LOVOTI-867577 format. One record per atom (N, C-alpha, C, O): x, y, z; residue in one letter; atom name. Coordinates in Angstrom, 2 decimals. Atoms other than C-alpha are relative to their C-alpha. Layout:
BEGIN
<lumfi c1="X" c2="Y" c3="Z" res="a" atom="CA"/>
...
! end
This chain:
BEGIN
<lumfi c1="1.21" c2="0.24" c3="0.73" res="x" atom="N"/>
<lumfi c1="14.72" c2="-154.00" c3="-69.42" res="x" atom="CA"/>
<lumfi c1="-0.88" c2="1.26" c3="0.02" res="x" atom="C"/>
<lumfi c1="-0.74" c2="2.12" c3="0.89" res="x" atom="O"/>
<lumfi c1="0.84" c2="-1.17" c3="0.23" res="x" atom="N"/>
<lumfi c1="12.13" c2="-151.49" c3="-70.57" res="x" atom="CA"/>
<lumfi c1="-1.39" c2="-0.20" c3="0.58" res="x" atom="C"/>
<lumfi c1="-1.94" c2="-1.30" c3="0.54" res="x" atom="O"/>
<lumfi c1="1.39" c2="0.06" c3="-0.46" res="x" atom="N"/>
<lumfi c1="8.78" c2="-150.66" c3="-68.98" res="x" atom="CA"/>
<lumfi c1="-0.91" c2="-0.01" c3="-1.22" res="x" atom="C"/>
<lumfi c1="-0.67" c2="0.69" c3="-2.20" res="x" atom="O"/>
<lumfi c1="0.88" c2="0.24" c3="1.14" res="x" atom="N"/>
<lumfi c1="5.95" c2="-151.70" c3="-71.26" res="x" atom="CA"/>
<lumfi c1="-1.33" c2="0.71" c3="0.18" res="x" atom="C"/>
<lumfi c1="-1.92" c2="0.68" c3="1.26" res="x" atom="O"/>
<lumfi c1="1.34" c2="-0.59" c3="0.02" res="x" atom="N"/>
<lumfi c1="2.82" c2="-149.75" c3="-72.16" res="x" atom="CA"/>
<lumfi c1="-0.96" c2="-1.00" c3="-0.61" res="x" atom="C"/>
<lumfi c1="-0.56" c2="-1.88" c3="-1.37" res="x" atom="O"/>
<lumfi c1="1.02" c2="0.96" c3="0.44" res="x" atom="N"/>
<lumfi c1="-0.41" c2="-151.57" c3="-72.88" res="x" atom="CA"/>
<lumfi c1="-0.10" c2="-0.08" c3="-1.52" res="x" atom="C"/>
<lumfi c1="-0.36" c2="-1.16" c3="-2.06" res="x" atom="O"/>
<lumfi c1="0.19" c2="0.00" c3="1.45" res="x" atom="N"/>
<lumfi c1="-0.51" c2="-150.54" c3="-76.56" res="x" atom="CA"/>
<lumfi c1="1.31" c2="-0.07" c3="-0.80" res="x" atom="C"/>
<lumfi c1="1.31" c2="0.19" c3="-2.00" res="x" atom="O"/>
<lumfi c1="-1.27" c2="0.14" c3="0.71" res="x" atom="N"/>
<lumfi c1="3.18" c2="-151.08" c3="-77.41" res="x" atom="CA"/>
<lumfi c1="-0.05" c2="-1.21" c3="-0.94" res="x" atom="C"/>
<lumfi c1="-0.49" c2="-2.29" c3="-0.56" res="x" atom="O"/>
<lumfi c1="-0.17" c2="1.13" c3="0.93" res="x" atom="N"/>
<lumfi c1="3.76" c2="-153.20" c3="-80.50" res="x" atom="CA"/>
<lumfi c1="1.36" c2="-0.62" c3="0.28" res="x" atom="C"/>
<lumfi c1="2.37" c2="0.07" c3="0.29" res="x" atom="O"/>
<lumfi c1="-1.24" c2="0.69" c3="-0.32" res="x" atom="N"/>
<lumfi c1="6.38" c2="-155.81" c3="-79.68" res="x" atom="CA"/>
<lumfi c1="0.52" c2="-0.73" c3="-1.23" res="x" atom="C"/>
<lumfi c1="-0.23" c2="-1.40" c3="-1.94" res="x" atom="O"/>
<lumfi c1="-0.65" c2="0.65" c3="1.12" res="x" atom="N"/>
<lumfi c1="8.85" c2="-157.05" c3="-82.26" res="x" atom="CA"/>
<lumfi c1="0.92" c2="-1.12" c3="0.49" res="x" atom="C"/>
<lumfi c1="1.51" c2="-1.01" c3="1.57" res="x" atom="O"/>
<lumfi c1="-0.97" c2="1.04" c3="-0.31" res="x" atom="N"/>
<lumfi c1="10.85" c2="-160.26" c3="-82.24" res="x" atom="CA"/>
<lumfi c1="1.38" c2="0.50" c3="-0.42" res="x" atom="C"/>
<lumfi c1="1.50" c2="1.48" c3="-1.16" res="x" atom="O"/>
<lumfi c1="-1.36" c2="-0.37" c3="0.40" res="x" atom="N"/>
<lumfi c1="14.62" c2="-160.07" c3="-82.59" res="x" atom="CA"/>
<lumfi c1="0.15" c2="-0.20" c3="-1.51" res="x" atom="C"/>
<lumfi c1="0.84" c2="0.58" c3="-2.17" res="x" atom="O"/>
<lumfi c1="-0.05" c2="0.23" c3="1.45" res="x" atom="N"/>
<lumfi c1="14.20" c2="-161.52" c3="-86.08" res="x" atom="CA"/>
<lumfi c1="-0.61" c2="1.17" c3="-0.76" res="x" atom="C"/>
<lumfi c1="-0.05" c2="1.62" c3="-1.76" res="x" atom="O"/>
<lumfi c1="0.65" c2="-1.15" c3="0.65" res="x" atom="N"/>
<lumfi c1="11.80" c2="-158.70" c3="-87.03" res="x" atom="CA"/>
<lumfi c1="0.88" c2="1.24" c3="0.09" res="x" atom="C"/>
<lumfi c1="0.99" c2="2.00" c3="-0.87" res="x" atom="O"/>
<lumfi c1="-0.91" c2="-1.15" c3="-0.15" res="x" atom="N"/>
<lumfi c1="14.20" c2="-156.10" c3="-85.64" res="x" atom="CA"/>
<lumfi c1="1.15" c2="-0.13" c3="-0.99" res="x" atom="C"/>
<lumfi c1="1.57" c2="0.86" c3="-1.59" res="x" atom="O"/>
<lumfi c1="-1.08" c2="0.24" c3="0.96" res="x" atom="N"/>
<lumfi c1="16.95" c2="-157.68" c3="-87.75" res="x" atom="CA"/>
<lumfi c1="-0.42" c2="0.31" c3="-1.43" res="x" atom="C"/>
<lumfi c1="0.37" c2="0.85" c3="-2.21" res="x" atom="O"/>
<lumfi c1="0.51" c2="-0.30" c3="1.34" res="x" atom="N"/>
<lumfi c1="14.80" c2="-157.42" c3="-90.87" res="x" atom="CA"/>
<lumfi c1="-0.14" c2="1.50" c3="-0.22" res="x" atom="C"/>
<lumfi c1="0.11" c2="1.99" c3="-1.32" res="x" atom="O"/>
<lumfi c1="0.16" c2="-1.45" c3="0.10" res="x" atom="N"/>
<lumfi c1="14.11" c2="-153.75" c3="-90.15" res="x" atom="CA"/>
<lumfi c1="1.35" c2="0.70" c3="-0.08" res="x" atom="C"/>
<lumfi c1="1.55" c2="1.60" c3="-0.89" res="x" atom="O"/>
<lumfi c1="-1.28" c2="-0.71" c3="-0.14" res="x" atom="N"/>
<lumfi c1="17.67" c2="-152.76" c3="-89.23" res="x" atom="CA"/>
<lumfi c1="1.12" c2="-0.58" c3="-0.85" res="x" atom="C"/>
<lumfi c1="2.15" c2="0.07" c3="-1.04" res="x" atom="O"/>
<lumfi c1="-1.04" c2="0.71" c3="0.75" res="x" atom="N"/>
<lumfi c1="19.65" c2="-155.26" c3="-91.35" res="x" atom="CA"/>
<lumfi c1="1.21" c2="-0.31" c3="0.89" res="x" atom="C"/>
<lumfi c1="2.35" c2="-0.32" c3="0.42" res="x" atom="O"/>
<lumfi c1="-1.02" c2="0.38" c3="-0.97" res="x" atom="N"/>
<lumfi c1="21.62" c2="-156.21" c3="-88.21" res="x" atom="CA"/>
<lumfi c1="-0.21" c2="-1.47" c3="0.35" res="x" atom="C"/>
<lumfi c1="-1.35" c2="-1.91" c3="0.50" res="x" atom="O"/>
<lumfi c1="0.11" c2="1.42" c3="-0.29" res="x" atom="N"/>
<lumfi c1="22.39" c2="-159.86" c3="-87.45" res="x" atom="CA"/>
<lumfi c1="-0.60" c2="-0.24" c3="1.39" res="x" atom="C"/>
<lumfi c1="-0.51" c2="0.62" c3="2.27" res="x" atom="O"/>
<lumfi c1="0.60" c2="0.34" c3="-1.29" res="x" atom="N"/>
<lumfi c1="20.58" c2="-161.61" c3="-84.60" res="x" atom="CA"/>
<lumfi c1="1.04" c2="-0.01" c3="1.11" res="x" atom="C"/>
<lumfi c1="0.77" c2="0.43" c3="2.22" res="x" atom="O"/>
<lumfi c1="-1.06" c2="0.04" c3="-1.00" res="x" atom="N"/>
<lumfi c1="23.87" c2="-162.17" c3="-82.78" res="x" atom="CA"/>
<lumfi c1="0.36" c2="1.40" c3="0.48" res="x" atom="C"/>
<lumfi c1="0.48" c2="1.64" c3="1.69" res="x" atom="O"/>
<lumfi c1="-0.32" c2="-1.38" c3="-0.35" res="x" atom="N"/>
<lumfi c1="24.71" c2="-158.47" c3="-82.88" res="x" atom="CA"/>
<lumfi c1="-1.15" c2="0.65" c3="0.75" res="x" atom="C"/>
<lumfi c1="-0.93" c2="1.39" c3="1.71" res="x" atom="O"/>
<lumfi c1="1.16" c2="-0.55" c3="-0.69" res="x" atom="N"/>
<lumfi c1="21.17" c2="-157.54" c3="-81.85" res="x" atom="CA"/>
<lumfi c1="-0.07" c2="-0.47" c3="1.44" res="x" atom="C"/>
<lumfi c1="-0.32" c2="0.33" c3="2.35" res="x" atom="O"/>
<lumfi c1="0.02" c2="0.51" c3="-1.38" res="x" atom="N"/>
<lumfi c1="21.30" c2="-159.81" c3="-78.81" res="x" atom="CA"/>
<lumfi c1="1.09" c2="0.67" c3="0.83" res="x" atom="C"/>
<lumfi c1="0.87" c2="0.94" c3="2.02" res="x" atom="O"/>
<lumfi c1="-1.06" c2="-0.69" c3="-0.73" res="x" atom="N"/>
<lumfi c1="24.61" c2="-158.17" c3="-77.84" res="x" atom="CA"/>
<lumfi c1="-0.40" c2="1.44" c3="0.31" res="x" atom="C"/>
<lumfi c1="-0.16" c2="1.92" c3="1.42" res="x" atom="O"/>
<lumfi c1="0.46" c2="-1.37" c3="-0.22" res="x" atom="N"/>
<lumfi c1="23.13" c2="-154.67" c3="-78.26" res="x" atom="CA"/>
<lumfi c1="-1.09" c2="0.04" c3="1.08" res="x" atom="C"/>
<lumfi c1="-1.13" c2="0.97" c3="1.88" res="x" atom="O"/>
<lumfi c1="1.04" c2="0.09" c3="-1.03" res="x" atom="N"/>
<lumfi c1="20.14" c2="-155.73" c3="-76.14" res="x" atom="CA"/>
<lumfi c1="0.66" c2="-0.23" c3="1.35" res="x" atom="C"/>
<lumfi c1="0.31" c2="0.42" c3="2.34" res="x" atom="O"/>
<lumfi c1="-0.71" c2="0.29" c3="-1.26" res="x" atom="N"/>
<lumfi c1="22.45" c2="-157.18" c3="-73.48" res="x" atom="CA"/>
<lumfi c1="0.73" c2="1.23" c3="0.53" res="x" atom="C"/>
<lumfi c1="0.79" c2="1.45" c3="1.74" res="x" atom="O"/>
<lumfi c1="-0.73" c2="-1.22" c3="-0.38" res="x" atom="N"/>
<lumfi c1="24.49" c2="-153.94" c3="-73.49" res="x" atom="CA"/>
<lumfi c1="-0.93" c2="1.16" c3="0.35" res="x" atom="C"/>
<lumfi c1="-0.47" c2="2.21" c3="0.82" res="x" atom="O"/>
<lumfi c1="0.97" c2="-1.05" c3="-0.32" res="x" atom="N"/>
<lumfi c1="21.28" c2="-151.91" c3="-73.04" res="x" atom="CA"/>
<lumfi c1="-0.12" c2="1.07" c3="-1.07" res="x" atom="C"/>
<lumfi c1="-0.73" c2="2.11" c3="-0.83" res="x" atom="O"/>
<lumfi c1="0.06" c2="-0.99" c3="1.08" res="x" atom="N"/>
<lumfi c1="21.67" c2="-150.09" c3="-76.36" res="x" atom="CA"/>
<lumfi c1="-1.30" c2="-0.08" c3="-0.79" res="x" atom="C"/>
<lumfi c1="-1.70" c2="0.89" c3="-1.43" res="x" atom="O"/>
<lumfi c1="1.33" c2="0.16" c3="0.58" res="x" atom="N"/>
<lumfi c1="18.39" c2="-151.48" c3="-77.67" res="x" atom="CA"/>
<lumfi c1="-0.93" c2="-0.41" c3="1.13" res="x" atom="C"/>
<lumfi c1="-0.71" c2="-1.44" c3="1.77" res="x" atom="O"/>
<lumfi c1="0.95" c2="0.32" c3="-1.08" res="x" atom="N"/>
<lumfi c1="15.48" c2="-151.40" c3="-75.20" res="x" atom="CA"/>
<lumfi c1="-0.75" c2="-1.30" c3="-0.31" res="x" atom="C"/>
<lumfi c1="-1.08" c2="-1.59" c3="-1.46" res="x" atom="O"/>
<lumfi c1="0.70" c2="1.27" c3="0.21" res="x" atom="N"/>
<lumfi c1="13.78" c2="-154.74" c3="-74.68" res="x" atom="CA"/>
<lumfi c1="-0.79" c2="-0.38" c3="1.25" res="x" atom="C"/>
<lumfi c1="-0.61" c2="0.19" c3="2.32" res="x" atom="O"/>
<lumfi c1="0.71" c2="0.60" c3="-1.13" res="x" atom="N"/>
<lumfi c1="11.41" c2="-156.70" c3="-72.48" res="x" atom="CA"/>
<lumfi c1="0.18" c2="-1.50" c3="-0.10" res="x" atom="C"/>
<lumfi c1="0.20" c2="-2.06" c3="-1.20" res="x" atom="O"/>
<lumfi c1="-0.14" c2="1.46" c3="-0.04" res="x" atom="N"/>
<lumfi c1="11.85" c2="-160.28" c3="-71.41" res="x" atom="CA"/>
<lumfi c1="-1.33" c2="-0.59" c3="0.45" res="x" atom="C"/>
<lumfi c1="-1.88" c2="-0.20" c3="1.49" res="x" atom="O"/>
<lumfi c1="1.24" c2="0.68" c3="-0.30" res="x" atom="N"/>
<lumfi c1="8.77" c2="-162.48" c3="-71.44" res="x" atom="CA"/>
<lumfi c1="0.35" c2="-1.45" c3="0.34" res="x" atom="C"/>
<lumfi c1="0.56" c2="-2.27" c3="-0.55" res="x" atom="O"/>
<lumfi c1="-0.45" c2="1.31" c3="-0.42" res="x" atom="N"/>
<lumfi c1="9.62" c2="-165.54" c3="-69.42" res="x" atom="CA"/>
<lumfi c1="1.51" c2="-0.07" c3="0.03" res="x" atom="C"/>
<lumfi c1="2.18" c2="0.96" c3="0.09" res="x" atom="O"/>
<lumfi c1="-1.45" c2="0.17" c3="-0.09" res="x" atom="N"/>
<lumfi c1="13.11" c2="-166.99" c3="-69.33" res="x" atom="CA"/>
<lumfi c1="0.72" c2="0.27" c3="-1.31" res="x" atom="C"/>
<lumfi c1="1.86" c2="0.74" c3="-1.30" res="x" atom="O"/>
<lumfi c1="-0.72" c2="-0.06" c3="1.26" res="x" atom="N"/>
<lumfi c1="13.91" c2="-166.95" c3="-73.02" res="x" atom="CA"/>
<lumfi c1="-0.54" c2="1.01" c3="-1.01" res="x" atom="C"/>
<lumfi c1="0.22" c2="1.49" c3="-1.85" res="x" atom="O"/>
<lumfi c1="0.58" c2="-0.88" c3="1.00" res="x" atom="N"/>
<lumfi c1="11.51" c2="-164.73" c3="-74.97" res="x" atom="CA"/>
<lumfi c1="0.41" c2="1.45" c3="0.23" res="x" atom="C"/>
<lumfi c1="0.20" c2="2.00" c3="1.31" res="x" atom="O"/>
<lumfi c1="-0.40" c2="-1.41" c3="-0.05" res="x" atom="N"/>
<lumfi c1="12.90" c2="-161.27" c3="-75.71" res="x" atom="CA"/>
<lumfi c1="-0.76" c2="0.72" c3="-1.11" res="x" atom="C"/>
<lumfi c1="-0.80" c2="0.26" c3="-2.25" res="x" atom="O"/>
<lumfi c1="0.73" c2="-0.80" c3="0.97" res="x" atom="N"/>
<lumfi c1="10.81" c2="-158.63" c3="-77.44" res="x" atom="CA"/>
<lumfi c1="0.47" c2="1.45" c3="0.11" res="x" atom="C"/>
<lumfi c1="0.90" c2="1.91" c3="1.17" res="x" atom="O"/>
<lumfi c1="-0.43" c2="-1.39" c3="0.07" res="x" atom="N"/>
<lumfi c1="11.61" c2="-155.08" c3="-78.52" res="x" atom="CA"/>
<lumfi c1="-1.22" c2="0.86" c3="-0.32" res="x" atom="C"/>
<lumfi c1="-1.85" c2="0.67" c3="-1.36" res="x" atom="O"/>
<lumfi c1="1.10" c2="-0.90" c3="0.32" res="x" atom="N"/>
<lumfi c1="8.95" c2="-152.37" c3="-78.27" res="x" atom="CA"/>
<lumfi c1="0.36" c2="0.84" c3="-1.23" res="x" atom="C"/>
<lumfi c1="1.41" c2="1.49" c3="-1.27" res="x" atom="O"/>
<lumfi c1="-0.28" c2="-0.66" c3="1.28" res="x" atom="N"/>
<lumfi c1="8.72" c2="-150.88" c3="-81.78" res="x" atom="CA"/>
<lumfi c1="0.32" c2="1.49" c3="0.19" res="x" atom="C"/>
<lumfi c1="1.28" c2="2.00" c3="-0.39" res="x" atom="O"/>
<lumfi c1="-0.21" c2="-1.43" c3="-0.19" res="x" atom="N"/>
<lumfi c1="8.45" c2="-147.27" c3="-80.60" res="x" atom="CA"/>
<lumfi c1="1.36" c2="0.26" c3="0.66" res="x" atom="C"/>
<lumfi c1="2.07" c2="1.20" c3="0.28" res="x" atom="O"/>
<lumfi c1="-1.28" c2="-0.17" c3="-0.70" res="x" atom="N"/>
<lumfi c1="11.45" c2="-147.65" c3="-78.25" res="x" atom="CA"/>
<lumfi c1="1.17" c2="-0.30" c3="-0.93" res="x" atom="C"/>
<lumfi c1="2.22" c2="0.33" c3="-0.83" res="x" atom="O"/>
<lumfi c1="-1.04" c2="0.29" c3="0.98" res="x" atom="N"/>
<lumfi c1="13.48" c2="-149.20" c3="-81.08" res="x" atom="CA"/>
<lumfi c1="0.28" c2="1.22" c3="-0.85" res="x" atom="C"/>
<lumfi c1="1.43" c2="1.60" c3="-1.05" res="x" atom="O"/>
<lumfi c1="-0.19" c2="-1.18" c3="0.85" res="x" atom="N"/>
<lumfi c1="12.88" c2="-146.18" c3="-83.30" res="x" atom="CA"/>
<lumfi c1="0.58" c2="1.17" c3="0.78" res="x" atom="C"/>
<lumfi c1="1.37" c2="1.94" c3="0.23" res="x" atom="O"/>
<lumfi c1="-0.60" c2="-1.04" c3="-0.84" res="x" atom="N"/>
<lumfi c1="13.70" c2="-143.82" c3="-80.42" res="x" atom="CA"/>
<lumfi c1="1.50" c2="-0.26" c3="0.16" res="x" atom="C"/>
<lumfi c1="2.30" c2="0.67" c3="0.09" res="x" atom="O"/>
<lumfi c1="-1.41" c2="0.36" c3="-0.15" res="x" atom="N"/>
<lumfi c1="16.99" c2="-145.69" c3="-79.88" res="x" atom="CA"/>
<lumfi c1="0.76" c2="0.26" c3="-1.30" res="x" atom="C"/>
<lumfi c1="1.87" c2="0.78" c3="-1.27" res="x" atom="O"/>
<lumfi c1="-0.65" c2="-0.23" c3="1.30" res="x" atom="N"/>
<lumfi c1="17.80" c2="-145.55" c3="-83.61" res="x" atom="CA"/>
<lumfi c1="0.13" c2="1.50" c3="-0.27" res="x" atom="C"/>
<lumfi c1="1.16" c2="1.94" c3="-0.80" res="x" atom="O"/>
<lumfi c1="-0.08" c2="-1.47" c3="0.17" res="x" atom="N"/>
<lumfi c1="16.99" c2="-141.81" c3="-83.71" res="x" atom="CA"/>
<lumfi c1="1.16" c2="0.56" c3="0.82" res="x" atom="C"/>
<lumfi c1="1.87" c2="1.45" c3="0.36" res="x" atom="O"/>
<lumfi c1="-1.09" c2="-0.47" c3="-0.84" res="x" atom="N"/>
<lumfi c1="19.42" c2="-141.30" c3="-80.83" res="x" atom="CA"/>
<lumfi c1="1.36" c2="-0.32" c3="-0.59" res="x" atom="C"/>
<lumfi c1="2.28" c2="0.50" c3="-0.52" res="x" atom="O"/>
<lumfi c1="-1.27" c2="0.39" c3="0.63" res="x" atom="N"/>
<lumfi c1="22.19" c2="-143.18" c3="-82.64" res="x" atom="CA"/>
<lumfi c1="0.26" c2="0.88" c3="-1.21" res="x" atom="C"/>
<lumfi c1="1.38" c2="1.36" c3="-1.40" res="x" atom="O"/>
<lumfi c1="-0.17" c2="-0.80" c3="1.22" res="x" atom="N"/>
<lumfi c1="21.61" c2="-141.28" c3="-85.87" res="x" atom="CA"/>
<lumfi c1="0.27" c2="1.47" c3="0.30" res="x" atom="C"/>
<lumfi c1="0.95" c2="2.15" c3="-0.47" res="x" atom="O"/>
<lumfi c1="-0.22" c2="-1.42" c3="-0.34" res="x" atom="N"/>
<lumfi c1="21.57" c2="-137.90" c3="-84.11" res="x" atom="CA"/>
<lumfi c1="1.25" c2="0.19" c3="0.85" res="x" atom="C"/>
<lumfi c1="1.59" c2="1.31" c3="1.21" res="x" atom="O"/>
<lumfi c1="-1.26" c2="-0.11" c3="-0.73" res="x" atom="N"/>
<lumfi c1="24.76" c2="-138.72" c3="-82.21" res="x" atom="CA"/>
<lumfi c1="-0.14" c2="0.05" c3="1.50" res="x" atom="C"/>
<lumfi c1="0.81" c2="0.40" c3="2.19" res="x" atom="O"/>
<lumfi c1="0.20" c2="-0.02" c3="-1.46" res="x" atom="N"/>
<lumfi c1="23.26" c2="-139.00" c3="-78.71" res="x" atom="CA"/>
<lumfi c1="0.62" c2="-1.20" c3="0.65" res="x" atom="C"/>
<lumfi c1="0.55" c2="-1.35" c3="1.86" res="x" atom="O"/>
! end
């Protein structure tokens, strides 16, 4: 899980799917594998910090 800053905008998995055009099932697998940074709020709520998502996507696109 990712450390959260006070002003981070948090996205739901559905919102991340709308941005990336990746299915929720695949997103949950990428989150579980640590390829997409996330924070867990309680037992079931998973959120993705928007800035960390874009950093992760930049890394994938640049081949890191």
